[in-house]
TORKOL-4160 file (C-alpha; in steps of 0.2 Angstrom, whole numbers, padded with zeros to 4 digits, m for minus):
161
<pt num="1" X="0000" Y="0001" Z="m0001"/>
<pt num="2" X="0012" Y="0012" Z="0004"/>
<pt num="3" X="0020" Y="0007" Z="m0013"/>
<pt num="4" X="0005" Y="0012" Z="m0021"/>
<pt num="5" X="0007" Y="0027" Z="m0012"/>
<pt num="6" X="0025" Y="0033" Z="m0016"/>
<pt num="7" X="0020" Y="0029" Z="m0035"/>
<pt num="8" X="0004" Y="0037" Z="m0034"/>
<pt num="9" X="m0006" Y="0021" Z="m0043"/>
<pt num="10" X="m0021" Y="0016" Z="m0039"/>
<pt num="11" X="m0024" Y="0002" Z="m0030"/>
<pt num="12" X="m0040" Y="m0005" Z="m0028"/>
<pt num="13" X="m0046" Y="m0015" Z="m0013"/>
<pt num="14" X="m0062" Y="m0027" Z="m0011"/>
<pt num="15" X="m0071" Y="m0028" Z="0003"/>
<pt num="16" X="m0085" Y="m0038" Z="0008"/>
<pt num="17" X="m0096" Y="m0044" Z="0025"/>
<pt num="18" X="m0096" Y="m0025" Z="0032"/>
<pt num="19" X="m0115" Y="m0025" Z="0036"/>
<pt num="20" X="m0124" Y="m0038" Z="0047"/>
<pt num="21" X="m0137" Y="m0042" Z="0032"/>
<pt num="22" X="m0153" Y="m0038" Z="0042"/>
<pt num="23" X="m0159" Y="m0021" Z="0033"/>
<pt num="24" X="m0172" Y="m0025" Z="0021"/>
<pt num="25" X="m0166" Y="m0017" Z="0003"/>
<pt num="26" X="m0148" Y="m0017" Z="m0003"/>
<pt num="27" X="m0136" Y="m0007" Z="0007"/>
<pt num="28" X="m0124" Y="0008" Z="m0002"/>
<pt num="29" X="m0111" Y="0021" Z="0001"/>
<pt num="30" X="m0120" Y="0026" Z="0012"/>
<pt num="31" X="m0125" Y="0014" Z="0025"/>
<pt num="32" X="m0117" Y="0015" Z="0042"/>
<pt num="33" X="m0105" Y="m0003" Z="0041"/>
<pt num="34" X="m0109" Y="m0016" Z="0054"/>
<pt num="35" X="m0101" Y="m0030" Z="0053"/>
<pt num="36" X="m0107" Y="m0048" Z="0062"/>
<pt num="37" X="m0088" Y="m0055" Z="0066"/>
<pt num="38" X="m0068" Y="m0054" Z="0064"/>
<pt num="39" X="m0069" Y="m0056" Z="0048"/>
<pt num="40" X="m0080" Y="m0041" Z="0044"/>
<pt num="41" X="m0073" Y="m0031" Z="0056"/>
<pt num="42" X="m0055" Y="m0036" Z="0048"/>
<pt num="43" X="m0062" Y="m0029" Z="0030"/>
<pt num="44" X="m0068" Y="m0014" Z="0037"/>
<pt num="45" X="m0051" Y="m0008" Z="0044"/>
<pt num="46" X="m0043" Y="m0013" Z="0027"/>
<pt num="47" X="m0054" Y="m0002" Z="0020"/>
<pt num="48" X="m0050" Y="0012" Z="0031"/>
<pt num="49" X="m0035" Y="0009" Z="0031"/>
<pt num="50" X="m0034" Y="0011" Z="0013"/>
<pt num="51" X="m0044" Y="0028" Z="0012"/>
<pt num="52" X="m0034" Y="0035" Z="0026"/>
<pt num="53" X="m0015" Y="0033" Z="0019"/>
<pt num="54" X="m0019" Y="0033" Z="0000"/>
<pt num="55" X="m0027" Y="0047" Z="m0011"/>
<pt num="56" X="m0029" Y="0036" Z="m0028"/>
<pt num="57" X="m0040" Y="0021" Z="m0021"/>
<pt num="58" X="m0055" Y="0011" Z="m0025"/>
<pt num="59" X="m0063" Y="0002" Z="m0009"/>
<pt num="60" X="m0077" Y="m0011" Z="m0018"/>
<pt num="61" X="m0088" Y="m0017" Z="m0007"/>
<pt num="62" X="m0096" Y="m0034" Z="m0013"/>
<pt num="63" X="m0107" Y="m0047" Z="m0008"/>
<pt num="64" X="m0109" Y="m0065" Z="m0011"/>
<pt num="65" X="m0097" Y="m0070" Z="m0022"/>
<pt num="66" X="m0098" Y="m0081" Z="m0035"/>
<pt num="67" X="m0090" Y="m0089" Z="m0052"/>
<pt num="68" X="m0080" Y="m0102" Z="m0060"/>
<pt num="69" X="m0065" Y="m0101" Z="m0052"/>
<pt num="70" X="m0064" Y="m0113" Z="m0035"/>
<pt num="71" X="m0062" Y="m0103" Z="m0020"/>
<pt num="72" X="m0046" Y="m0112" Z="m0009"/>
<pt num="73" X="m0048" Y="m0102" Z="0006"/>
<pt num="74" X="m0064" Y="m0113" Z="0005"/>
<pt num="75" X="m0055" Y="m0129" Z="0001"/>
<pt num="76" X="m0062" Y="m0126" Z="m0016"/>
<pt num="77" X="m0079" Y="m0125" Z="m0012"/>
<pt num="78" X="m0094" Y="m0111" Z="m0013"/>
<pt num="79" X="m0108" Y="m0110" Z="m0005"/>
<pt num="80" X="m0118" Y="m0118" Z="m0018"/>
<pt num="81" X="m0105" Y="m0134" Z="m0019"/>
<pt num="82" X="m0108" Y="m0134" Z="0001"/>
<pt num="83" X="m0127" Y="m0135" Z="m0001"/>
<pt num="84" X="m0126" Y="m0147" Z="m0014"/>
<pt num="85" X="m0115" Y="m0158" Z="m0002"/>
<pt num="86" X="m0125" Y="m0157" Z="0011"/>
<pt num="87" X="m0143" Y="m0159" Z="0004"/>
<pt num="88" X="m0134" Y="m0174" Z="m0003"/>
<pt num="89" X="m0126" Y="m0178" Z="0013"/>
<pt num="90" X="m0142" Y="m0178" Z="0024"/>
<pt num="91" X="m0156" Y="m0174" Z="0010"/>
<pt num="92" X="m0160" Y="m0158" Z="0018"/>
<pt num="93" X="m0150" Y="m0142" Z="0021"/>
<pt num="94" X="m0151" Y="m0128" Z="0035"/>
<pt num="95" X="m0150" Y="m0111" Z="0031"/>
<pt num="96" X="m0153" Y="m0095" Z="0039"/>
<pt num="97" X="m0165" Y="m0084" Z="0033"/>
<pt num="98" X="m0161" Y="m0066" Z="0043"/>
<pt num="99" X="m0146" Y="m0063" Z="0034"/>
<pt num="100" X="m0148" Y="m0054" Z="0016"/>
<pt num="101" X="m0135" Y="m0053" Z="0004"/>
<pt num="102" X="m0133" Y="m0047" Z="m0013"/>
<pt num="103" X="m0124" Y="m0063" Z="m0025"/>
<pt num="104" X="m0116" Y="m0055" Z="m0036"/>
<pt num="105" X="m0103" Y="m0065" Z="m0051"/>
<pt num="106" X="m0084" Y="m0064" Z="m0050"/>
<pt num="107" X="m0088" Y="m0059" Z="m0068"/>
<pt num="108" X="m0097" Y="m0043" Z="m0065"/>
<pt num="109" X="m0084" Y="m0039" Z="m0051"/>
<pt num="110" X="m0072" Y="m0040" Z="m0063"/>
<pt num="111" X="m0080" Y="m0027" Z="m0077"/>
<pt num="112" X="m0082" Y="m0015" Z="m0066"/>
<pt num="113" X="m0067" Y="m0014" Z="m0059"/>
<pt num="114" X="m0058" Y="m0011" Z="m0077"/>
<pt num="115" X="m0072" Y="0001" Z="m0077"/>
<pt num="116" X="m0068" Y="0009" Z="m0063"/>
<pt num="117" X="m0050" Y="0010" Z="m0064"/>
<pt num="118" X="m0052" Y="0019" Z="m0079"/>
<pt num="119" X="m0060" Y="0033" Z="m0070"/>
<pt num="120" X="m0053" Y="0046" Z="m0062"/>
<pt num="121" X="m0067" Y="0048" Z="m0047"/>
<pt num="122" X="m0057" Y="0037" Z="m0032"/>
<pt num="123" X="m0067" Y="0031" Z="m0015"/>
<pt num="124" X="m0079" Y="0018" Z="m0009"/>
<pt num="125" X="m0091" Y="0012" Z="m0023"/>
<pt num="126" X="m0104" Y="m0002" Z="m0020"/>
<pt num="127" X="m0100" Y="m0016" Z="m0032"/>
<pt num="128" X="m0114" Y="m0028" Z="m0031"/>
<pt num="129" X="m0125" Y="m0033" Z="m0042"/>
<pt num="130" X="m0145" Y="m0031" Z="m0041"/>
<pt num="131" X="m0158" Y="m0037" Z="m0031"/>
<pt num="132" X="m0156" Y="m0046" Z="m0017"/>
<pt num="133" X="m0159" Y="m0064" Z="m0005"/>
<pt num="134" X="m0157" Y="m0071" Z="0013"/>
<pt num="135" X="m0145" Y="m0085" Z="0013"/>
<pt num="136" X="m0160" Y="m0096" Z="0013"/>
<pt num="137" X="m0166" Y="m0090" Z="m0001"/>
<pt num="138" X="m0152" Y="m0092" Z="m0011"/>
<pt num="139" X="m0151" Y="m0111" Z="m0010"/>
<pt num="140" X="m0168" Y="m0115" Z="m0011"/>
<pt num="141" X="m0170" Y="m0104" Z="m0027"/>
<pt num="142" X="m0154" Y="m0116" Z="m0033"/>
<pt num="143" X="m0162" Y="m0130" Z="m0031"/>
<pt num="144" X="m0176" Y="m0124" Z="m0037"/>
<pt num="145" X="m0170" Y="m0122" Z="m0054"/>
<pt num="146" X="m0158" Y="m0140" Z="m0052"/>
<pt num="147" X="m0172" Y="m0149" Z="m0052"/>
<pt num="148" X="m0181" Y="m0140" Z="m0066"/>
<pt num="149" X="m0168" Y="m0143" Z="m0077"/>
<pt num="150" X="m0164" Y="m0162" Z="m0071"/>
<pt num="151" X="m0166" Y="m0174" Z="m0088"/>
<pt num="152" X="m0180" Y="m0187" Z="m0085"/>
<pt num="153" X="m0176" Y="m0205" Z="m0079"/>
<pt num="154" X="m0160" Y="m0197" Z="m0067"/>
<pt num="155" X="m0164" Y="m0198" Z="m0049"/>
<pt num="156" X="m0170" Y="m0182" Z="m0040"/>
<pt num="157" X="m0166" Y="m0182" Z="m0023"/>
<pt num="158" X="m0179" Y="m0171" Z="m0015"/>
<pt num="159" X="m0172" Y="m0156" Z="m0006"/>
<pt num="160" X="m0180" Y="m0147" Z="0009"/>
<pt num="161" X="m0175" Y="m0133" Z="0017"/>
């Protein structure tokens, strides 16, 4: 970060989990952060550090990232992969319904990063997709689409919440 400052180059910081997910509508740049845990607090601290040290920065707040590449930090799985594993293993999954997220594709985030990096408007940006759902609604919708797309003749494991 200090090198970015000394060289006067743009630094992009991607942040997540700085909100508690309790707001009924999507959060934006003007909402006060309320992290739920140590991870969220560390991401918020990173935001503040970047904003304090640098003049040329983008802090991009995103949510519930998904994409083709596996997440190394999560053993190569993403949230949906985990839900599928649990559904197969247990026949059902249990997920909180009280925390809202905005599922955002890594492709969409990357495209937004490219566009913003070409601007001179530095600062804090919301970098999420549109719409929102709870952590419960996300796998429920996925399983609904998954079952609809299965060819006839293949077994369909009933998956409840």
